[in-house]
DRENDO-1510 file (C-alpha; in Angstrom, 1 decimal, always signed):
<recs>
REC; n; res; u; v; w
REC; 1; MET; +70.7; -91.3; -0.8 .
REC; 2; LEU; +68.0; -92.8; -2.9 .
REC; 3; PHE; +68.5; -95.2; -5.8 .
REC; 4; THR; +65.9; -96.5; -8.2 .
REC; 5; GLY; +66.3; -100.1; -9.2 .
REC; 6; CYS; +65.5; -101.9; -12.4 .
REC; 7; GLY; +61.9; -102.7; -13.4 .
REC; 8; SER; +58.8; -100.9; -14.4 .
REC; 9; GLY; +55.5; -100.0; -12.7 .
REC; 10; ASN; +54.8; -101.7; -9.4 .
REC; 11; ASN; +57.8; -104.1; -9.9 .
REC; 12; ARG; +60.4; -101.3; -9.6 .
REC; 13; VAL; +62.5; -101.7; -6.5 .
REC; 14; LEU; +63.5; -98.5; -4.6 .
REC; 15; GLU; +66.6; -98.4; -2.5 .
REC; 16; GLU; +67.8; -96.0; +0.2 .
REC; 17; VAL; +71.3; -96.1; +1.7 .
REC; 18; SER; +72.4; -94.4; +5.0 .
REC; 19; GLU; +75.5; -94.7; +7.1 .
REC; 20; LYS; +76.3; -93.4; +10.6 .
REC; 21; VAL; +79.2; -93.8; +13.0 .
REC; 22; TYR; +79.1; -93.9; +16.8 .
REC; 23; ALA; +82.0; -93.8; +19.2 .
REC; 24; VAL; +82.0; -96.7; +21.7 .
REC; 25; GLU; +84.2; -98.5; +24.2 .
REC; 26; PRO; +86.2; -101.5; +23.0 .
REC; 27; ARG; +84.1; -103.9; +25.1 .
REC; 28; ALA; +80.8; -102.3; +24.4 .
REC; 29; ASN; +77.6; -104.5; +24.5 .
REC; 30; ILE; +75.7; -104.5; +21.2 .
REC; 31; SER; +72.2; -105.7; +20.4 .
REC; 32; ILE; +70.8; -105.9; +16.8 .
REC; 33; HIS; +67.2; -106.6; +15.7 .
REC; 34; ASN; +65.9; -106.9; +12.1 .
REC; 35; TYR; +62.9; -108.6; +10.6 .
REC; 36; ASP; +63.6; -109.3; +6.9 .
REC; 37; GLY; +66.9; -108.8; +5.1 .
REC; 38; ALA; +70.5; -109.3; +6.3 .
REC; 39; ILE; +72.7; -108.6; +9.3 .
REC; 40; LEU; +76.4; -108.6; +8.5 .
REC; 41; VAL; +78.7; -107.9; +11.4 .
REC; 42; TYR; +82.5; -107.4; +11.1 .
REC; 43; GLY; +84.8; -107.2; +14.0 .
REC; 44; SER; +87.7; -104.7; +13.6 .
REC; 45; ASN; +90.4; -102.9; +15.5 .
REC; 46; VAL; +88.2; -99.8; +16.0 .
REC; 47; ASN; +86.6; -97.9; +18.9 .
REC; 48; GLU; +83.4; -97.2; +17.0 .
REC; 49; VAL; +80.3; -98.8; +15.6 .
REC; 50; ARG; +79.6; -98.1; +11.9 .
REC; 51; VAL; +76.1; -98.8; +10.7 .
REC; 52; ARG; +75.3; -98.9; +7.0 .
REC; 53; SER; +71.7; -99.7; +6.2 .
REC; 54; LEU; +70.2; -100.5; +2.8 .
REC; 55; LYS; +66.4; -100.2; +2.7 .
REC; 56; ARG; +64.4; -101.7; -0.2 .
REC; 57; ALA; +60.7; -101.4; -1.1 .
REC; 58; TYR; +58.4; -101.1; -4.1 .
REC; 59; SER; +57.0; -97.7; -3.3 .
REC; 60; HIS; +58.2; -94.4; -1.8 .
REC; 61; GLU; +55.5; -94.6; +0.9 .
REC; 62; ARG; +56.6; -98.0; +2.0 .
REC; 63; LEU; +60.3; -97.0; +1.9 .
REC; 64; ASN; +59.7; -94.0; +4.1 .
REC; 65; GLN; +57.9; -96.2; +6.6 .
REC; 66; ILE; +61.0; -98.2; +7.2 .
REC; 67; GLY; +63.1; -96.9; +10.1 .
REC; 68; ILE; +66.6; -97.6; +11.5 .
REC; 69; ASP; +66.6; -96.8; +15.3 .
REC; 70; VAL; +70.1; -96.6; +16.9 .
REC; 71; SER; +70.5; -95.9; +20.7 .
REC; 72; ALA; +74.2; -95.4; +21.3 .
REC; 73; LYS; +76.2; -94.9; +24.5 .
REC; 74; PRO; +79.9; -95.6; +25.1 .
REC; 75; GLY; +79.2; -98.9; +26.7 .
REC; 76; ALA; +76.1; -100.1; +24.8 .
REC; 77; VAL; +74.6; -99.8; +21.3 .
REC; 78; SER; +71.1; -101.0; +20.3 .
REC; 79; ILE; +70.3; -101.2; +16.5 .
REC; 80; THR; +66.7; -101.9; +15.4 .
REC; 81; ALA; +65.3; -102.0; +11.9 .
REC; 82; LYS; +61.6; -101.2; +12.0 .
REC; 83; VAL; +59.4; -102.3; +9.1 .
REC; 84; PRO; +55.7; -101.7; +9.3 .
REC; 85; PRO; +53.4; -104.7; +9.5 .
REC; 86; GLN; +52.6; -106.3; +6.1 .
REC; 87; ARG; +49.0; -105.8; +5.1 .
REC; 88; LYS; +47.0; -108.9; +4.2 .
REC; 89; TRP; +45.1; -107.4; +1.3 .
REC; 90; ALA; +45.8; -109.3; -1.9 .
REC; 91; PHE; +47.0; -106.2; -3.9 .
REC; 92; SER; +48.6; -104.2; -1.1 .
REC; 93; ASP; +52.3; -103.3; -1.0 .
REC; 94; ARG; +53.8; -105.8; +1.4 .
REC; 95; SER; +57.4; -105.0; +0.5 .
REC; 96; GLY; +60.2; -103.9; +2.8 .
REC; 97; THR; +63.6; -105.3; +3.7 .
REC; 98; VAL; +66.7; -103.9; +5.4 .
REC; 99; ASP; +70.3; -105.0; +5.0 .
REC; 100; CYS; +72.5; -103.9; +7.9 .
REC; 101; THR; +76.3; -103.9; +7.5 .
REC; 102; ILE; +77.8; -103.2; +10.9 .
REC; 103; VAL; +81.5; -102.8; +11.8 .
REC; 104; VAL; +82.1; -103.1; +15.6 .
REC; 105; PRO; +85.1; -103.4; +17.9 .
REC; 106; ALA; +86.3; -107.1; +17.6 .
REC; 107; THR; +86.4; -107.2; +21.4 .
REC; 108; ALA; +82.8; -106.1; +21.8 .
REC; 109; SER; +80.0; -108.5; +23.0 .
REC; 110; ILE; +76.8; -109.1; +20.9 .
REC; 111; SER; +74.3; -110.0; +23.6 .
REC; 112; THR; +71.4; -110.2; +21.1 .
REC; 113; LEU; +71.1; -110.6; +17.4 .
REC; 114; ASP; +67.7; -111.4; +16.1 .
REC; 115; LEU; +66.6; -111.8; +12.5 .
REC; 116; ASN; +63.3; -113.4; +11.3 .
REC; 117; ALA; +64.2; -114.2; +7.7 .
REC; 118; GLY; +67.4; -113.6; +5.6 .
REC; 119; GLU; +71.1; -113.9; +6.2 .
REC; 120; VAL; +73.4; -113.4; +9.1 .
REC; 121; LEU; +77.2; -113.1; +8.9 .
REC; 122; LEU; +79.6; -112.8; +11.9 .
REC; 123; ASP; +83.2; -112.2; +11.1 .
REC; 124; SER; +86.3; -111.9; +13.3 .
REC; 125; MET; +84.7; -111.4; +16.7 .
REC; 126; ARG; +86.8; -112.2; +19.8 .
REC; 127; GLY; +84.9; -110.5; +22.7 .
REC; 128; PRO; +83.3; -112.3; +25.6 .
REC; 129; GLU; +80.2; -113.6; +23.8 .
REC; 130; VAL; +78.1; -113.5; +20.6 .
REC; 131; ARG; +74.5; -114.7; +20.6 .
REC; 132; ALA; +72.5; -114.9; +17.3 .
REC; 133; ARG; +69.0; -116.2; +16.5 .
REC; 134; LEU; +67.6; -116.7; +13.0 .
REC; 135; ASN; +64.2; -118.1; +12.2 .
REC; 136; ASP; +64.5; -118.8; +8.5 .
REC; 137; GLY; +67.6; -118.4; +6.3 .
REC; 138; ARG; +71.4; -118.8; +6.5 .
REC; 139; ILE; +73.9; -118.0; +9.2 .
REC; 140; PHE; +77.7; -117.9; +8.8 .
REC; 141; ALA; +80.2; -117.4; +11.5 .
REC; 142; ARG; +83.9; -117.0; +10.4 .
REC; 143; ASN; +87.0; -116.8; +12.5 .
REC; 144; CYS; +85.1; -115.9; +15.7 .
REC; 145; PHE; +87.2; -116.9; +18.7 .
REC; 146; THR; +84.5; -116.0; +21.2 .
REC; 147; ASN; +81.8; -117.8; +23.1 .
REC; 148; LEU; +79.3; -118.3; +20.2 .
REC; 149; ASP; +75.7; -119.2; +20.7 .
REC; 150; LEU; +74.0; -119.6; +17.3 .
REC; 151; ARG; +70.5; -120.9; +16.7 .
REC; 152; VAL; +68.6; -121.4; +13.4 .
REC; 153; ASN; +65.1; -122.8; +13.2 .
REC; 154; ARG; +65.1; -123.6; +9.5 .
REC; 155; GLY; +67.8; -123.1; +6.9 .
REC; 156; THR; +71.6; -123.5; +6.9 .
REC; 157; LEU; +74.3; -122.9; +9.4 .
REC; 158; ALA; +78.1; -122.7; +8.7 .
REC; 159; LEU; +80.9; -122.3; +11.2 .
REC; 160; SER; +84.5; -121.8; +9.8 .
REC; 161; TYR; +88.0; -121.1; +11.1 .
REC; 162; GLU; +90.7; -120.4; +8.6 .
REC; 163; TRP; +93.4; -120.6; +11.3 .
REC; 164; TRP; +93.5; -121.7; +14.9 .
REC; 165; GLN; +94.2; -119.9; +18.2 .
REC; 166; GLU; +94.9; -121.7; +21.4 .
REC; 167; GLU; +92.3; -119.9; +23.5 .
REC; 168; LYS; +89.5; -120.9; +25.8 .
REC; 169; PHE; +86.2; -120.5; +23.9 .
REC; 170; SER; +83.1; -122.4; +22.9 .
REC; 171; ALA; +80.9; -122.5; +19.8 .
REC; 172; GLN; +77.4; -123.8; +20.4 .
REC; 173; ALA; +75.4; -124.2; +17.2 .
REC; 174; THR; +71.8; -125.4; +17.1 .
REC; 175; MET; +69.8; -126.2; +14.0 .
REC; 176; ILE; +66.2; -127.3; +14.2 .
REC; 177; GLN; +65.6; -128.2; +10.5 .
REC; 178; GLY; +68.4; -128.0; +8.0 .
REC; 179; ASN; +72.1; -128.7; +7.6 .
REC; 180; ALA; +75.2; -127.6; +9.5 .
REC; 181; TRP; +78.7; -127.4; +8.3 .
REC; 182; VAL; +81.9; -126.8; +10.4 .
REC; 183; TRP; +85.3; -126.1; +8.8 .
REC; 184; LEU; +88.4; -126.4; +11.0 .
REC; 185; PRO; +92.1; -126.4; +10.4 .
REC; 186; SER; +93.8; -129.8; +10.5 .
REC; 187; GLU; +95.9; -128.7; +13.5 .
REC; 188; ALA; +93.0; -127.4; +15.5 .
REC; 189; ALA; +92.8; -128.8; +19.1 .
REC; 190; PHE; +89.3; -128.9; +20.6 .
REC; 191; HIS; +86.6; -131.0; +22.2 .
REC; 192; LEU; +84.1; -132.0; +19.5 .
REC; 193; LEU; +80.5; -132.7; +20.5 .
REC; 194; ALA; +77.9; -133.3; +17.8 .
REC; 195; ARG; +74.4; -134.7; +17.7 .
REC; 196; ALA; +72.0; -135.4; +14.7 .
REC; 197; ALA; +68.7; -136.4; +16.2 .
REC; 198; HIS; +67.3; -137.4; +12.8 .
REC; 199; GLY; +70.1; -137.4; +10.3 .
REC; 200; LYS; +73.7; -138.2; +9.6 .
REC; 201; ILE; +77.1; -136.9; +10.7 .
REC; 202; ALA; +80.2; -136.9; +8.5 .
REC; 203; ASN; +83.5; -136.2; +10.3 .
REC; 204; ASP; +86.9; -135.6; +8.7 .
REC; 205; PHE; +88.5; -135.9; +12.1 .
REC; 206; ASN; +87.0; -139.3; +12.6 .
REC; 207; ASN; +89.6; -141.5; +14.3 .
REC; 208; VAL; +87.0; -143.0; +16.6 .
REC; 209; PRO; +83.7; -144.5; +15.6 .
REC; 210; LEU; +80.4; -142.6; +15.7 .
REC; 211; THR; +77.8; -143.8; +18.2 .
REC; 212; ALA; +74.4; -144.4; +16.7 .
REC; 213; ASN; +71.1; -145.2; +18.3 .
REC; 214; SER; +69.3; -147.0; +15.6 .
REC; 215; SER; +65.9; -147.0; +17.3 .
REC; 216; ALA; +65.9; -143.2; +17.5 .
REC; 217; ARG; +67.9; -142.7; +14.2 .
REC; 218; GLU; +70.3; -140.6; +16.2 .
REC; 219; MET; +74.0; -140.1; +15.7 .
REC; 220; LYS; +76.5; -138.6; +18.2 .
REC; 221; ILE; +80.1; -137.6; +18.5 .
REC; 222; ASP; +82.0; -136.9; +21.7 .
REC; 223; GLN; +85.7; -136.7; +20.7 .
REC; 224; ILE; +88.9; -135.1; +21.7 .
REC; 225; ILE; +90.7; -133.7; +18.7 .
REC; 226; ASN; +94.5; -133.2; +18.7 .
REC; 227; GLY; +94.7; -133.3; +22.5 .
REC; 228; GLY; +91.7; -131.3; +23.1 .
REC; 229; GLY; +93.0; -127.8; +24.0 .
REC; 230; ALA; +90.7; -125.4; +25.7 .
REC; 231; ALA; +88.1; -124.9; +23.0 .
REC; 232; THR; +84.7; -126.7; +22.6 .
REC; 233; ILE; +82.7; -127.1; +19.4 .
REC; 234; ASN; +79.2; -128.3; +20.0 .
REC; 235; VAL; +76.8; -128.8; +17.1 .
REC; 236; ARG; +73.2; -130.0; +17.4 .
REC; 237; VAL; +70.8; -130.7; +14.5 .
REC; 238; GLU; +67.3; -132.0; +15.1 .
REC; 239; LYS; +66.4; -132.8; +11.5 .
REC; 240; GLY; +69.2; -132.6; +9.0 .
REC; 241; GLU; +72.9; -133.5; +8.6 .
REC; 242; ILE; +76.2; -132.3; +10.1 .
REC; 243; LYS; +79.5; -132.1; +8.2 .
REC; 244; ILE; +82.7; -131.6; +10.2 .
REC; 245; ALA; +85.4; -130.8; +7.6 .
REC; 246; GLU; +89.2; -130.1; +7.6 .
REC; 247; ALA; +89.6; -126.7; +6.1 .
REC; 248; ASN; +93.2; -127.5; +4.9 .
REC; 249; PRO; +93.7; -131.2; +4.9 .
</recs>
């Protein structure tokens, strides 16, 4: 399905949408790779992987060069958006982005999610693990009661829980340059670890003082919240700030 966007001449954006469904096991292992665009992953009570891709480019030639490769077996699915290398000529067509919206079993694992530039969303995952890497952009993880391992080199990272489940899981979030936000319910029980190597930490759950190393401009938190429970939230920012907020104070 091909759509023509607004604009004229070489500024016109062409879009192409496709959608495919693959039957999988509830605990399938999933890997996702994209270069420029978005990866939006939604966990659901299904035994399938539904992949909807939106390709964008300024020319039909460039649009046709973009491919979505899916390798699917009952126990494993690999999704790769392939965009041809961008030419370095001043007036060449260097367009090409892919937005992937993917519905997966909530109990599945995401062993690899790689995106160079754009936006990542992870919603309602509760399988064994989710690993995501983003070079430049924004990453959001919402209501994911799983072992999260998130890393952003430059941009924004947000981790949020609208309710709390007394389960054993960990959320590891690492930001090299940028800001990190964490929203948690007031009743959440967890072990909070946070470190801002060159920045500040604001903590709504702050009933103990932060520890600061003035010589290194470093701030740290190591705190048991509401008795601790079995969950661990671990946030690390090299250059930037951290905000730990009560979602419903």
